[in-house]
C-alpha positions in Angstrom: 15.3 0.0 -7.6 18.3 1.5 -5.7 15.8 2.5 -3.0 14.9 -1.2 -2.7 18.4 -2.5 -2.7 19.9 0.0 -0.3 17.8 -0.2 2.8 18.3 0.1 6.6 18.6 -3.5 8.1 15.3 -4.6 9.4 13.3 -2.5 6.9 14.6 -4.1 3.7 12.4 -5.3 0.9 15.4 -7.0 -0.8 17.9 -9.4 0.7 21.5 -8.3 0.4 23.7 -9.7 -2.5 23.7 -13.4 -2.5 26.9 -15.2 -1.6 28.3 -17.6 -4.3 27.5 -20.7 -2.2 23.7 -19.8 -2.3 23.4 -19.2 -6.0 22.7 -22.8 -7.0 19.6 -24.4 -5.4 18.1 -27.8 -6.2 15.6 -28.3 -3.3 13.6 -25.0 -3.6 11.7 -23.1 -6.2 13.9 -20.9 -8.3 12.7 -18.0 -10.6 14.2 -14.8 -11.9 11.8 -11.8 -12.2 12.2 -9.1 -14.9 11.7 -5.6 -13.7 11.4 -2.1 -15.2 10.4 1.4 -14.3 7.2 3.3 -15.3 6.2 6.9 -14.6 3.0 8.9 -14.8 3.0 11.7 -17.4 1.6 14.1 -14.8 4.5 13.3 -12.4 7.5 12.3 -14.5 10.0 12.9 -11.7 8.5 10.0 -9.6 9.5 6.6 -11.0 7.8 3.3 -9.9 9.5 0.0 -10.1 7.4 -2.8 -11.7 8.4 -6.4 -10.9 6.8 -8.4 -13.7 5.3 -11.5 -12.0 3.1 -12.4 -15.0 6.1 -12.5 -17.3 6.4 -15.9 -19.0 9.5 -18.1 -19.8 8.9 -21.3 -21.8 5.1 -20.8 -21.4 5.3 -20.5 -17.6 5.2 -17.5 -15.2 5.5 -17.1 -11.5 1.8 -16.3 -11.2 1.0 -19.6 -12.9 2.5 -21.4 -9.9 0.8 -19.4 -7.2 -2.6 -19.8 -5.6 -5.0 -16.9 -5.3 -6.0 -17.7 -1.8 -9.4 -16.6 -0.3 -10.9 -13.3 -1.6 -10.6 -11.1 1.5 -11.1 -7.8 -0.4 -14.2 -5.8 0.7 -16.7 -5.1 -2.0 -16.1 -1.6 -3.2 -19.9 -0.9 -3.5 -20.3 -1.7 0.2 -17.3 0.4 1.2 -18.5 3.4 -0.7 -22.0 3.1 0.6 -20.8 3.0 4.2 -18.9 6.2 3.5 -22.3 7.9 3.3 -23.4 6.9 6.8 -22.1 9.8 8.9 -21.2 13.4 8.5 -17.4 13.4 9.0 -15.4 11.4 6.5 -11.8 10.2 6.8 -9.9 8.8 3.8 -6.3 7.4 3.9 -4.2 4.7 2.5 -1.6 2.2 3.7 1.9 3.0 2.4 3.4 0.1 0.5 0.9 -2.4 1.9 2.3 -5.5 0.1 5.8 -4.7 1.0 5.0 -4.8 4.7 4.2 -8.6 4.4 7.2 -10.9 4.4 7.6 -14.0 2.2 8.5 -17.4 3.8 12.2 -17.9 3.8 12.0 -21.1 1.7 10.3 -19.1 -1.1 12.9 -16.3 -1.4 14.6 -17.9 -4.4 11.4 -17.8 -6.4 11.7 -14.0 -6.2 15.3 -13.5 -7.5 16.2 -10.6 -9.8 19.4 -9.4 -11.5 20.8 -5.9 -10.8 23.6 -4.0 -12.5 25.4 -1.8 -10.0 25.3 1.9 -11.0 23.3 1.0 -14.1 26.5 -0.2 -15.8 25.5 -3.0 -18.2 29.1 -3.8 -19.0 29.6 -5.3 -15.5 28.5 -8.7 -14.3 24.9 -8.5 -12.8 24.4 -9.1 -9.1 21.7 -11.5 -7.9 19.3 -10.4 -5.2 16.1 -11.8 -3.8 12.9 -10.0 -2.8 11.7 -10.9 0.7 8.3 -9.2 0.6 5.0 -9.6 -1.2 5.0 -8.1 -4.7 2.4 -5.9 -6.4 1.2 -8.0 -9.4 1.7 -11.3 -7.7 -1.3 -13.6 -7.7 -1.1 -14.4 -4.0 -0.3 -10.9 -2.7 -3.8 -9.4 -2.2 -5.0 -12.3 -0.2 -1.9 -12.6 2.0 -1.7 -8.9 2.7 -5.4 -8.6 3.5 -5.1 -11.6 5.8 -2.2 -9.9 7.7 -4.1 -6.6 7.9 -7.2 -8.3 9.4 -5.1 -10.5 11.7 -3.5 -7.3 13.1 -6.9 -5.8 13.9 -8.1 -9.1 15.4 -5.0 -9.6 17.6 -5.2 -6.1 19.0 -9.0 -5.7 19.3 -9.0 -5.8 23.1 -6.7 -2.8 23.3 -8.6 -0.5 20.9 -12.3 -1.4 21.1 -14.8 -2.4 18.4 -15.1 0.9 16.5 -11.4 0.9 15.7 -10.8 -2.8 15.0 -14.1 -3.1 13.0 -12.9 -0.4 10.7 -10.4 -2.8 9.1 -12.8 -5.6 7.9 -15.6 -3.1 7.1 -14.1 0.1 5.7 -11.0 -0.9 3.8 -10.7 -1.7 0.1 -7.3 -3.4 -0.2 -5.0 -0.5 1.0 -7.6 2.3 1.0 -9.4 3.3 4.1 -12.8 5.1 3.8 -14.6 5.8 7.0 -17.2 8.1 8.3 -18.0 9.1 12.0 -20.6 11.2 13.7 -18.4 14.0 15.2 -15.1 15.8 15.0 -13.9 14.4 18.4 -14.6 10.9 17.3 -12.8 11.4 14.0 -9.7 12.8 15.6 -9.4 10.0 18.1 -10.3 7.3 15.6 -7.4 8.4 13.3 -4.9 8.3 16.1 -6.1 4.9 17.3 -6.3 3.4 13.9 -2.7 4.5 13.1 -1.5 2.9 16.4 -3.4 -0.3 15.8 -2.1 -0.9 12.3 1.5 0.1 13.2 1.6 -3.0 15.4 1.4 -5.0 12.2 4.0 -2.8 10.4 1.3 -0.9 8.4 1.5 2.9 8.1 -1.6 4.9 7.3 -0.9 8.2 5.5 -2.2 10.7 2.9 -5.1 11.6 5.0 -8.1 13.5 3.8 -11.1 14.8 5.6 -14.1 17.0 4.8 -13.8 18.8 8.0 -11.2 21.5 8.2 -10.9 21.3 12.0 -10.1 17.6 11.9 -7.7 18.0 9.0 -5.7 20.6 10.9 -5.1 18.1 13.7 -3.3 15.8 11.2 0.5 16.6 10.7 1.0 18.1 7.2 3.4 15.4 6.2 0.7 12.8 6.8 -1.9 14.6 4.7 -2.5 14.0 1.0 -0.3 16.3 -1.2 -1.7 19.5 -2.8 -5.4 18.9 -2.1 -8.3 21.3 -1.7 -11.2 19.9 0.3 -14.6 21.2 -0.8 -18.0 20.5 0.8 -21.5 21.5 -0.2 -21.4 24.3 2.4 -18.5 26.2 0.7 -18.6 28.6 -2.2 -15.4 27.4 -3.9 -16.0 24.9 -6.7 -13.4 22.6 -8.3 -12.3 23.7 -11.7 -11.4 20.4 -13.3 -11.9 16.7 -12.8 -13.0 15.8 -9.3 -13.8 12.8 -7.2 -17.2 12.7 -5.7 -17.7 10.5 -2.6 -20.4 11.1 -0.1 -20.4 14.9 -0.3 -16.6 15.2 -0.5 -15.0 16.5 -3.6 -11.2 16.3 -3.8 -9.5 18.6 -6.3 -5.9 17.9 -7.1 -4.3 21.2 -8.0 -0.9 23.0 -8.2 0.2 25.3 -5.3 -0.1 28.3 -7.6 -3.9 28.1 -7.9 
């Protein structure tokens, strides 16, 4: 949570500490969100902050008061099938997709939370407000997907159909799964797609590709961590659980293997 509270201005997900005169509101929705951390047993050093939008108080939760909005999420079956169309596959995801979409100013107070500085529970808690869409919020998927599609639509004339059409056809929420016919097309598509989505504040990262030549054109810090890429043409087989998708097998492994 410290990473959320202490942010560079203009990139913050949390509004700075509320002044006393803004603590009491009578003309806007007001709600306090509980939060906690979780970690994956395979990566205990990485903590994830969970803001509990479904949490109830007096039989009511924040999610109870929100509308779902239209379902703009692509059908996963269709996205996976389109991943089998061409020979070169590109996979990536949008970093913190929901946190790139701001909440309307009048709704900030519905996203308040309490924070104890330095983790000292003997001190008085400080009140903050989230200013972005939250994972677990009923309305977040629809709002974030709308902004993603709007970014592609607004910039369609600058990038052409293949790039802009990738968003409504080859994304499942924040995951991009796209195939193209050649290495040259794959390299250019990745560059253009990154530029397109950056105009909406979205960053594509953790790239994977079943072609070694294409993968080597991607900066290492933008590739998925600790991955082996295996295709049907190689003689190296994955040793443990793997993900099969259109001839691409992705083995997550330690650097020592």
